[in-house]
C-alpha positions in Angstrom: -23.1 4.3 0.5 -26.5 1.8 0.2 -26.2 -0.8 -2.6 -23.9 -2.6 -4.9 -23.9 0.2 -7.4 -22.3 2.6 -5.1 -19.8 0.2 -4.2 -19.3 -0.1 -7.9 -19.2 3.7 -8.2 -16.8 3.9 -5.2 -14.3 1.5 -7.4 -15.0 3.1 -10.5 -14.0 6.4 -9.1 -10.3 4.8 -9.3 -10.6 3.4 -12.4 -11.5 -0.2 -11.3 -14.0 -1.9 -13.3 -14.6 -5.3 -11.9 -16.6 -8.2 -14.4 -15.7 -11.8 -14.5 -18.8 -13.7 -15.2 -19.2 -15.2 -12.0 -20.9 -13.4 -9.1 -19.3 -14.5 -6.5 -15.9 -13.8 -8.0 -16.7 -10.1 -9.0 -17.7 -10.0 -5.3 -14.5 -11.6 -3.8 -12.5 -9.1 -6.4 -14.6 -6.5 -5.4 -13.9 -6.8 -1.6 -10.2 -7.2 -2.1 -9.7 -4.0 -4.4 -11.8 -2.2 -1.6 -9.2 -3.2 0.9 -6.2 -2.3 -1.2 -7.9 1.0 -1.3 -8.2 1.6 2.3 -5.1 0.2 2.8 -3.3 2.8 0.5 -5.4 5.6 2.1 -7.4 6.5 -1.0 -10.5 6.1 0.8 -11.8 6.8 4.2 -12.9 4.3 6.9 -16.3 4.7 6.7 -16.2 4.0 2.9 -14.2 1.1 3.3 -16.6 -0.6 6.3 -19.7 0.7 4.6 -18.2 -1.2 1.5 -17.3 -4.2 3.1 -20.6 -4.6 5.0 -22.4 -4.4 1.3 -20.5 -6.6 -0.2 -20.5 -9.3 2.4 -24.3 -9.3 2.6 -24.7 -9.9 -1.3 -22.2 -12.8 -0.7 -24.8 -14.0 2.1 -27.6 -13.4 -0.5 -25.8 -15.5 -3.3 -25.4 -18.4 -0.6 -28.9 -18.3 0.4 -29.9 -18.1 -3.4 -31.3 -14.6 -3.2 -28.6 -13.0 -5.2 -29.4 -13.9 -8.9 -30.1 -10.7 -10.4 -27.9 -8.5 -7.9 -26.1 -6.4 -10.4 -27.7 -3.4 -9.2 
């Protein structure tokens, strides 16, 4: 897993599509959904950890003003 597109594809495998029109809100929901998938045994620890790293990196980019066009 390398970028947000990979995280979106992971969530999509389970029928989860997240778009609320607010990038920060999307990322928080994606993190919560990823956590639930892991808690329920649907994804591996590696998928879980990689997803969280990517999501949190993107959150930091938004806070720093670098994540304006980050729907990759």
